[in-house]
N, C-alpha and C positions, 0 to 999 in steps of 0.2 A: 816594427812596425816602422814607417816614415812621419814624422811628423811636418805638418806645414805649419807654418805662420805668415801673417800678413801684418805689415806693419803699417800705420798714420802716419800722415806727414806731421812734423814739427808740433805745430800749433795744438794740433788735434791730440795728440800724444800728452802734451803738458796737460789737457782739460782732461783726458781719461786718467793721467795719474792722481789729477786733484781729487777723484774717486774714492783713493782709500788713505787711511793714516799714513803719514810719512814711512816707507819702510817696511811697512807690513806685505807689500806681494811682490818685494822688491825680487827674491827668488824663481825661478819657472816654478809651474803647479807641481803638485806632486802625484806619484802613482796612484793609481784609484782600484779597489778593488770592488768588484761588481757582484752582486748578489740577486736574486728574485726574492721579491717579496713574498714572505709565508702564503699559504692558503688559508682560510678559516672556515668557519661553518656555514655551508651552502655559500661560498663567496670564491674564487679563483681572480686575485687582483691580476688587472689590464692593465693598469695605468697608475702610476704613480703621480697626484698633481702638486702635493703639498706636502712640507715636509718644516717642522721648527725646529727653535734651537736646542730643544730636549727630546729629541728622536721621533715624535709623533709623527708618524704618516695619513695621509688621507689620500683618496683617490676612486677610481670605478673598478669594480670588479665585475665577472658571471657567473652565471649561475647557470652552467648546458642542459642541466637536467630541466630546467622551468624554460629555460630559453630567455632569459630575462638578464638584467643588468643594474647593479646598486651599489650605494655609495660604501666603500669601510672606511676604518682607523685603524692602524697598528700603532701600540703601545706598548712598551714593555717586551717585544717579542710575538705578541697575539694578535693576531686578525679578526678582527669583528665585522661583521656586514650591518651597514646601518640599517633601520625599521624602513624599509618600503612602502609600507603603508596601501599595500595593494598594486604597489606600482610597477608597470613592467621594465620600466626604463628610467635610471637614476644614476646620480654621480656626485661624490664630494668635490669641489674644487677649493676650497680653500679651508684654514686650521689656524687655532689657536693655540698657545701651550697649554692650555687648559684641558686642552681635547673637543673643542666646541667646533664643529665644524660645519660647513653650509654648503650649497648646492640644489638638487632638486631631485623631484621625482615626480615624472611624466613630465605633466605641464605647470607644476607649481615650485616656486623657490623655496626651499628646505632649510632650515636649522636643527642640528641635532645637539642638544648638550651633551656633558663630559661622561653622560651614562647611556647615552644614546636616544634620548626621548626628542623625540621630535616636533618641528614647531611648523606650521605652514606659514610661510612668511607671504606668499604670493595672496591669499584669504586675505592678509593686512593691507594690501594696497587698494588704494581708491580706486575701484572702476565698476562702471556698471554693468560690465561682463566681462573676465579676467579671460584672457587667450594664453597667454604664456608668460612666465617667468623665471629666470635664473638667478641665482646668489654666486657671485664670482669669487668674495674675499671680504675674509675678519680680521680685528685686530685684536689688539689682546684687551681691550675695554669691553668688547661683545659688540662693535659697532659692524654690521655689516651690509653689503653692499651690491648692487645687481642691476638687472634689466627686466622691462617688463613690456608686454602689449596688451591693449585694452579694448575693446569695444564700446563707446559710451555714446551719448544721445547726441552728441558734438561730433561725434566722428571717431574715425581710427586713431588709437595713440599710442605712441613707442615712447620710451625713458628710462630713466635709470632713478632708482630709488638708493635709500639707505634706511637701517634699521637700527634700531637702538632705545634700549630701555622699554622694550614692550611696543614701541610703536613705529611706524614706517613715515616716510615723508619723501616726497619727489625731488629730486635734484632738478635745478635750473638747468637752462639749454640757452644756445645760441641765434633760437628766433625761427628754429624748425622743429623742433620736440624729439629728433631723434638722437638719444643721446644714451651712450653706454658706458658704464663703471665697471672697472677692471681692475682697480686696486684700492687699499687704503691701509697707509699707515699709523702707528701706532698714536700718531697726535691727530687721528682725524682726518689727514689728508687726505682726498681720493680724486684717481687718475682715471682717464679714460678717452672719449673721443663723443662730441657734439657737432650737428649738422647746422648750417648756415642755412637761410633759405635761398634757392636757387638764382645764378646769377646766368643769364644767356643758356639757360633750359639745363646749367650744370651744377650738380652738388658739391658741397665743400663740406668734409667733414676735418673738423681740427682737432688736435689733442688739447685736454685740458686739465687742470689743476682747480679743484674747488677746495676751499680752507677757510673755518670760521665763517661761512656764509657767504663767500668770494668766488665768481667765478672768474678765471685768468684762462685766456686762449694762450698757448707756449707756443704757437706758432708753427712751421715747418722748417725742413733745410731748404736752404736756398735754391730756388728757382722750383721747388716743388707746389704742390696743386692741394694735396689734402696730409693727413697725419692722424696717427691714434697712438695714444701713450695705455703701454700693458699693464707695467708696475710701476712701484714708489717703494722707496726704503726710508728708513726712520731718520735718514738725513735729508731727505725732501730729495733725493735724486730721482730722474725719471727716465725710464726705457719704453720704446715704442718705435715706431715703423714712421717712416716718412715718405709719400708716394707723387713718383714723378708724376707729370702729366701723360705719360704712356701707360700707367698703369704701373711701372715695375717699383717694387719698394727697398728703402733702405734705412737700415736700424740705426736708432738714434740712441743718444744718451743727452740728457740737459739734466746741468749741472751749473750752477751763479747762474742762473739767469741767462744761458746760452746753450743753444742745441749745437750737438755735433755729432758728427758720421762716426759709426762702429766700425772697425776691421769687418772684413770679411775671412772667411775659412775658405783656404784653397780657391781663393778667387771669388768666392760665392758668397751671396748676401745671407747673413744669418737672420732669422725669425727667433728675437729677443722675447723669453718670456717671465724671469726673474732676474731680480738685483738682489745682493744681499749685504750688510751694512759693511762689507769690506771692500765694496765694489766689482765683486764676483758678479759674473752677467752669465746665465745657461739660456740656450734656446737651442736651436736647428736650423741647417741648411739641407740643401736639396743640389746632390751630384745625381749620379744615378738612380739614386734611393737618398730619402731622408739619413742625415748623420746629425748625431748629439754634439753642439758646440760649448767650450767654456772659454769665456772670455775674461781675462785680466790682465792688468798694467799695459795696456795698450796692444796686445796681442789677443789671436785667437788660435784657439788648441782643438783640433778633432778628438772628441772624448773617448773614439776609440784605440788613438795613438797613445793615452794616457792609462790605457787600462795594465794591471799584470796579468798572468797567466789567466786567472780568473775569466778574463773576456774571452777568451777562443769561441765561444760557444755563442757569442751575441755578436749580432749584427744590425744595421736600421735601427739605431737607436734616438730616441726623442728625450731631449731634457725639459721638465717644465717648472722646477724650482730648485734651491741651493739654500743653505740657511748658513747659518756666520760661521762652521767650522768647516765648508767646505764641503757637505756631504748632499749630494744631488740624487734626486728622484726623477724616472719616468716611466718609459715602456720602452721593449725592444722583443728584438726575435731571438728568444733562447730555444736552443735546439728546436727549431723549426716551429715554434710554439710562442704566441704575443703573451708577455708579462709584462708586470711592472717590476722594475728594479730600484735598489737602493747603491751608490756606488759612494764607496767612504774612500776618503784620502789617504794612503799609507806613506811608510818611510820609503826613500829609494834606496 
């Protein structure tokens, strides 16, 4: 297998190197052993969306007999379907080390405790009429964030919410209410994107960081019109996408108050999804089809090129999360069936 890499210019290389402790990722990435996420009762995992440092996995699975989808949690080698509460479609997007998961059932944001008992977060959002909500992430303290849509007497409202200690609150915005929260770290720092009032008929979404009640616009890459943040680690390092005026996105990392472009894979822009506390980033890029990518130490590596012999029947991988041990979860085509995967580093 051929390994493709792309190097950044020296200044950006130095910025990316600052993501991790000195020397932590100086060596090339290891080989990876990939395996399917095992089936559970009434659930076949299709996508792994989150993995904790203690190895708990959450995501979306299918029940083909019912024609439905639901969230799942895999702990200690056992996969359990999260209570769908009669919903036809659902998923878990976020997870913490206690096994508390967040996601949605049909139109409502959901939280499932470590025993799988559900709480309808959407019903806790102050709306005259609830239209849609999704919980996207949760931290170790149990604070969860997500998005919502309401039909209120004053008109249609969309925004972001935070849930903590049994109550929800709406996050602030940049003046046009369209706000999306995508990540939260252990210190309660929330990231996402928020819209400014239109200028010359054009919308402007900018990536934000919200912490201790302060909403900060982290900007765009030079010359770009819009941006969105997708994830933040416990060091406050943020990843996301910056969109040029022509709409083409370039992935970025925001570190030490500055935004830098991330390397491409085989010349292709990577859609970044997650960053761990060692500065490793995962996502996907589009060649002839989607391929998973690992970015570390200023270089981008196609995940397929890092797989050992276990990868021979896998293709079209997409990576969604990585823990501090470098274990990656996502989805891919295995033996012509879509399956959730766990890719674990092994010694060369």
